C-alpha positions as CSV (number, residue, x, y, z in Angstrom):
1,M,-11.3,-82.6,66.4
2,L,-10.4,-83.4,62.8
3,A,-7.0,-84.7,63.9
4,S,-8.6,-87.0,66.4
5,L,-11.0,-88.3,63.8
6,F,-8.2,-89.0,61.4
7,V,-6.2,-90.9,64.0
8,L,-9.2,-93.1,64.9
9,L,-9.8,-93.9,61.2
10,I,-6.2,-95.1,60.6
11,L,-5.9,-97.3,63.6
12,P,-6.6,-100.9,63.0
13,E,-9.6,-102.4,64.8
14,N,-8.9,-104.0,68.1
15,G,-8.3,-107.7,67.9
16,Q,-8.3,-107.8,64.1
17,A,-5.8,-110.2,62.7
18,Q,-3.3,-108.7,60.3
19,E,-3.9,-110.1,56.9
20,S,-1.3,-110.9,54.2
21,I,-1.3,-107.9,51.9
22,V,-0.5,-109.7,48.7
23,P,-0.7,-113.5,48.2
24,T,2.3,-115.1,46.7
25,D,2.7,-118.5,45.0
26,T,6.2,-119.9,45.7
27,E,5.6,-123.0,43.6
28,E,4.7,-120.8,40.5
29,V,7.9,-118.8,41.0
30,E,10.0,-121.9,41.4
31,A,8.5,-123.3,38.2
32,E,9.3,-120.1,36.3
33,A,12.8,-120.0,37.6
34,Q,13.4,-123.7,36.6
35,A,12.1,-123.0,33.1
36,E,14.8,-120.4,32.6
37,P,18.4,-121.2,31.4
38,E,20.6,-121.4,34.5
39,L,24.2,-122.3,35.5
40,T,24.9,-125.7,36.9
41,L,27.3,-124.4,39.6
42,P,26.5,-125.5,43.2
43,G,24.0,-123.1,44.9
44,T,22.9,-121.2,41.8
45,K,19.5,-122.9,41.6
46,R,18.5,-121.7,45.0
47,V,19.9,-118.1,44.3
48,N,17.9,-117.9,41.1
49,V,14.6,-119.1,42.7
50,T,15.1,-116.6,45.5
51,H,15.8,-113.7,43.0
52,G,12.7,-114.6,41.0
53,Y,10.5,-114.9,44.1
54,L,11.6,-111.5,45.5
55,S,11.4,-109.7,42.2
56,T,7.9,-111.1,41.4
57,S,6.7,-110.2,45.0
58,V,7.8,-106.6,44.5
59,E,5.9,-106.4,41.2
60,K,2.8,-108.0,42.6
61,L,2.8,-105.7,45.6
62,S,3.2,-102.7,43.2
63,R,0.3,-103.7,41.1
64,W,-1.8,-104.3,44.2
65,I,-1.1,-100.9,45.6
66,D,-1.9,-99.2,42.3
67,G,-5.1,-101.2,42.1
68,F,-6.1,-100.2,45.7
69,F,-5.4,-96.5,44.9
70,G,-7.1,-96.6,41.5
71,E,-4.0,-95.3,39.7
72,D,-3.7,-94.6,36.0
73,R,-1.3,-97.5,35.4
74,V,-4.0,-100.1,36.3
75,Y,-6.6,-98.3,34.1
76,E,-4.3,-98.1,31.1
77,E,-3.2,-101.7,31.3
78,S,-6.4,-103.4,32.3
79,S,-7.7,-105.6,29.5
80,G,-11.0,-106.3,31.2
81,T,-14.1,-104.2,32.0
82,Y,-13.1,-101.4,34.4
83,V,-15.1,-98.5,35.8
84,Q,-13.9,-95.7,38.0
85,A,-16.1,-92.8,39.3
86,R,-14.7,-90.2,41.7
87,V,-16.2,-87.2,43.6
88,S,-14.0,-84.9,45.6
89,S,-14.5,-82.0,48.0
90,I,-11.6,-79.7,48.3
91,Y,-11.4,-77.5,51.4
92,G,-8.9,-74.5,51.1
93,E,-7.2,-72.9,54.0
94,T,-9.2,-69.7,53.8
95,G,-12.5,-71.6,54.0
96,E,-13.4,-71.9,50.2
97,I,-14.8,-75.2,49.1
98,D,-14.5,-76.6,45.6
99,F,-15.8,-79.8,44.1
100,D,-14.4,-82.1,41.4
101,S,-15.5,-85.2,39.8
102,S,-14.3,-87.6,37.1
103,F,-15.2,-90.9,35.6
104,R,-13.5,-93.6,33.4
105,A,-15.1,-96.7,31.8
106,K,-13.5,-99.4,29.8
107,V,-15.5,-102.2,28.3
108,D,-13.8,-105.3,27.0
109,L,-14.8,-107.0,23.7
110,P,-14.6,-110.7,24.6
111,Q,-15.1,-111.9,21.0
112,L,-11.7,-110.3,20.2
113,Q,-9.8,-112.2,22.9
114,E,-9.8,-109.2,25.3
115,R,-7.3,-107.2,23.3
116,V,-9.7,-104.5,22.3
117,N,-11.6,-102.2,24.6
118,I,-14.1,-99.3,24.2
119,V,-13.0,-96.5,26.4
120,L,-14.9,-93.5,27.8
121,E,-13.4,-91.0,30.2
122,S,-13.6,-87.4,31.4
123,E,-10.5,-85.3,30.6
124,D,-9.3,-82.1,32.1
125,D,-9.2,-79.2,29.7
126,S,-5.8,-78.0,30.8
127,G,-3.4,-75.9,28.9
128,N,0.4,-75.8,28.9
129,D,0.5,-73.7,32.0
130,D,-1.1,-76.5,34.0
131,N,1.0,-79.3,32.8
132,F,2.8,-79.6,36.1
133,E,-0.5,-80.3,37.8
134,R,-0.7,-83.5,35.8
135,I,2.7,-84.7,37.1
136,T,1.8,-84.5,40.8
137,S,-0.8,-86.5,42.6
138,G,-2.0,-83.4,44.3
139,S,-5.4,-82.0,43.4
140,D,-5.8,-78.6,41.7
141,F,-7.6,-76.5,44.3
142,K,-7.5,-73.1,42.5
143,D,-10.5,-70.9,42.6
144,D,-11.8,-72.2,39.2
145,L,-11.4,-75.9,38.6
146,N,-10.7,-76.9,35.0
147,D,-13.7,-77.8,32.9
148,S,-13.7,-81.4,31.7
149,D,-14.5,-82.9,28.3
150,V,-15.4,-86.5,27.4
151,T,-13.2,-88.6,25.3
152,A,-14.3,-91.8,23.5
153,S,-11.7,-94.2,22.1
154,V,-10.8,-97.8,21.1
155,Q,-7.8,-99.3,22.8
156,F,-5.9,-102.0,20.9
157,M,-3.4,-104.0,23.1
158,I,-0.9,-104.8,20.4
159,K,1.5,-106.9,22.4
160,E,1.4,-107.9,26.0
161,K,4.0,-109.8,27.9
162,E,4.8,-110.4,31.6
163,R,7.4,-107.7,31.6
164,W,6.1,-105.2,28.9
165,N,3.1,-104.2,26.9
166,F,2.3,-101.9,24.0
167,S,-1.0,-100.4,23.1
168,I,-2.5,-97.9,20.5
169,R,-5.7,-95.9,21.3
170,P,-7.3,-93.8,18.5
171,G,-10.1,-91.6,19.8
172,L,-12.3,-88.5,19.8
173,R,-12.4,-85.6,22.3
174,I,-16.0,-84.6,22.5
175,S,-15.6,-80.8,22.7
176,S,-16.4,-77.8,20.5
177,P,-15.1,-78.5,17.9
178,I,-14.6,-82.3,18.1
179,E,-11.0,-83.2,18.1
180,S,-9.4,-86.6,17.1
181,Y,-6.2,-88.1,18.5
182,V,-4.2,-91.3,18.6
183,K,-2.2,-92.4,21.6
184,F,0.7,-94.8,21.7
185,R,1.9,-96.3,25.0
186,F,4.8,-98.6,25.9
187,R,5.6,-99.9,29.3
188,R,8.4,-102.2,30.5
189,N,9.2,-103.7,34.0
190,Q,12.8,-104.5,34.7
191,P,13.9,-106.1,38.1
192,L,17.1,-104.6,39.5
193,G,18.5,-107.3,41.6
194,P,16.5,-109.2,44.3
195,V,15.0,-106.1,46.0
196,W,14.5,-103.3,43.5
197,N,12.2,-103.1,40.6
198,S,12.1,-100.5,37.8
199,R,9.4,-99.5,35.3
200,G,9.6,-97.2,32.3
201,T,6.6,-95.9,30.5
202,V,6.7,-93.9,27.2
203,E,3.5,-92.2,25.8
204,F,3.1,-90.4,22.5
205,K,-0.1,-88.5,21.7
206,Y,-0.9,-87.0,18.3
207,N,-3.8,-84.6,18.1
208,S,-5.9,-83.5,15.1
209,D,-4.5,-80.0,15.2
210,Y,-1.1,-81.5,14.2
211,N,0.3,-81.4,17.7
212,W,2.5,-84.0,19.4
213,E,2.6,-84.5,23.1
214,D,5.2,-86.9,24.7
215,R,5.5,-88.2,28.2
216,L,8.2,-90.2,29.8
217,T,7.9,-91.8,33.3
218,V,10.6,-93.7,35.1
219,E,9.9,-95.4,38.5
220,F,12.0,-97.3,41.0
221,E,10.4,-99.2,43.8
222,R,11.0,-101.7,46.6
223,D,9.4,-103.0,49.7
224,I,10.8,-102.0,53.1
225,G,10.1,-104.6,55.7
226,D,6.7,-106.1,55.9
227,K,4.6,-103.0,56.1
228,N,6.2,-100.3,53.9
229,F,6.7,-99.7,50.1
230,F,8.9,-97.1,48.6
231,R,8.6,-95.6,45.1
232,S,10.4,-92.9,43.2
233,I,8.7,-91.3,40.3
234,S,10.4,-89.2,37.6
235,T,8.4,-87.6,34.9
236,A,9.0,-85.4,31.8
237,I,6.4,-83.9,29.5
238,W,7.0,-82.2,26.2
239,D,4.4,-80.5,24.1
240,E,4.9,-79.4,20.5
241,D,3.0,-76.2,21.1
242,D,5.7,-75.2,23.6
243,S,8.6,-77.2,22.0
244,D,11.4,-75.3,23.6
245,N,10.2,-76.2,27.1
246,C,10.0,-79.5,28.9
247,F,7.9,-79.9,32.2
248,L,9.7,-82.1,34.8
249,G,8.5,-83.8,38.0
250,Q,10.0,-85.8,40.8
251,A,8.1,-87.4,43.6
252,F,8.9,-89.8,46.4
253,Q,6.2,-92.0,48.0
254,V,6.2,-94.3,51.1
255,T,3.1,-96.4,51.5
256,H,2.4,-98.1,54.8
257,F,0.0,-101.0,55.2
258,I,-2.3,-100.6,58.1
259,D,-4.1,-103.8,57.0
260,R,-5.5,-105.2,53.8
261,H,-8.4,-102.7,53.8
262,K,-6.6,-99.5,54.8
263,L,-3.4,-97.9,53.5
264,I,-1.7,-94.6,54.1
265,S,0.7,-93.0,51.7
266,F,3.2,-90.1,52.3
267,E,4.5,-88.1,49.4
268,I,6.8,-85.3,48.7
269,G,7.9,-83.8,45.4
270,T,8.8,-80.9,43.1
271,T,8.0,-79.8,39.6
272,G,10.0,-77.6,37.2
273,E,10.5,-76.6,33.6
274,T,13.6,-76.2,31.3
275,E,12.7,-72.7,29.8
276,P,13.6,-69.9,29.9
277,H,16.1,-71.8,32.2
278,L,15.9,-74.9,34.5
279,R,13.8,-73.7,37.4
280,N,11.3,-75.0,40.0
281,L,7.6,-74.4,39.5
282,S,6.3,-75.9,42.7
283,Y,7.0,-78.0,45.8
284,F,4.3,-80.3,47.3
285,S,3.6,-82.8,50.0
286,N,0.6,-84.8,51.0
287,I,-0.7,-87.7,53.1
288,R,-3.3,-90.0,51.5
289,Y,-5.3,-92.2,53.8
290,R,-7.5,-94.6,51.9
291,K,-10.0,-97.2,53.2
292,D,-12.0,-99.8,51.5
293,I,-15.5,-99.1,53.0
294,H,-17.6,-101.5,51.2
295,R,-16.8,-104.9,49.6
296,G,-13.6,-103.9,47.8
297,W,-15.3,-101.4,45.3
298,L,-16.2,-98.4,47.3
299,F,-13.3,-96.3,48.8
300,L,-13.0,-93.2,51.1
301,E,-9.8,-91.1,50.7
302,I,-8.7,-88.3,53.0
303,K,-5.8,-86.2,51.8
304,P,-4.3,-83.2,53.6
305,Q,-1.8,-81.5,51.3
306,I,0.4,-78.4,51.0
307,V,1.7,-76.9,47.8
308,Y,4.2,-74.1,47.3
309,T,4.0,-72.6,43.7
310,R,6.2,-70.2,42.0
311,E,3.3,-68.1,40.7
312,N,2.3,-67.6,44.4
313,D,5.8,-66.7,45.5
314,Y,6.1,-70.1,47.2
315,E,3.7,-69.2,49.9
316,A,2.1,-72.2,51.5
317,E,-1.3,-73.3,50.0
318,E,-2.9,-75.8,52.3
319,A,-6.0,-77.9,51.5
320,L,-7.9,-81.0,52.6
321,V,-9.3,-83.2,49.9
322,L,-12.1,-85.7,50.7
323,T,-12.8,-88.2,48.0
324,L,-15.4,-91.0,47.5
325,E,-14.4,-93.3,44.8
326,M,-16.0,-96.4,43.1
327,L,-13.9,-98.9,41.4
328,F,-15.5,-101.8,39.5
329,G,-13.7,-104.5,37.5
330,G,-12.8,-108.0,37.8
331,R,-9.1,-107.4,37.4
332,Y,-8.3,-104.0,38.9
333,L,-6.9,-105.5,42.1
334,E,-4.8,-108.2,40.5
């Protein structure tokens, strides 16, 4: 019954015209290409315009997918007002049911040319042993979900260009006791030829208990035909409290466009650590079906997933995650 319902949900409506996923502006791309220095050899102008068009299309498609799924990248880099509220029900294979919720809100200060934002968000109170959970997109469906604290911060977008940006976010973690922190984030996009695009993100976080946490993410992505998009995500997390260890993650995602209001994503991946020696901590896979159910700001997500963890002797842990999510913001789907 559940499988039949899932199939009905992902099928496009009969007679519905297939919409263009991401609008492109060829004239804009041509103008940008003409503004760049170029060789005067025969045929190079057309090659440069084609390269710029394809690279820009991959980047636009990537941003649109992240906006549709409400990913962290969009939230971190948005310079306008942005609100995300999420409620999830997690159904385990043995019949247990857990619930999880989170919210994030960013309010721009227009008097400061949209370079400064007030940020409020819930934050998982997870320790070093749960670091690998933050690498994957899989939900933590353990018996006791982590409690969440609230953080309040001010984000300063120091520099923002088409290919890169740099921001600083000092803030407070409203817990007992209250903790302060400052977070530095640098991101750069780099096209790799006419088809592939790469993105590197470096984050440094310094906490009031004199603790550093560093995170490096490297992504490679491309579109595959008219309806599919591939992405490879490599992540490394280092925490000063466990300075001899480094948590690692690798995931591969393929997103299929059903239409402009429905996407489905397939993901497989693994996590590991470097101490006491390089070893795997988990393997995971999931399918995320996401549908815009109301005017581009209310989304329903269905995600069956399976995780194999070292601490559970790599026995399969299956779950179904149902999520209702609200996204609000003038720029989150740019």
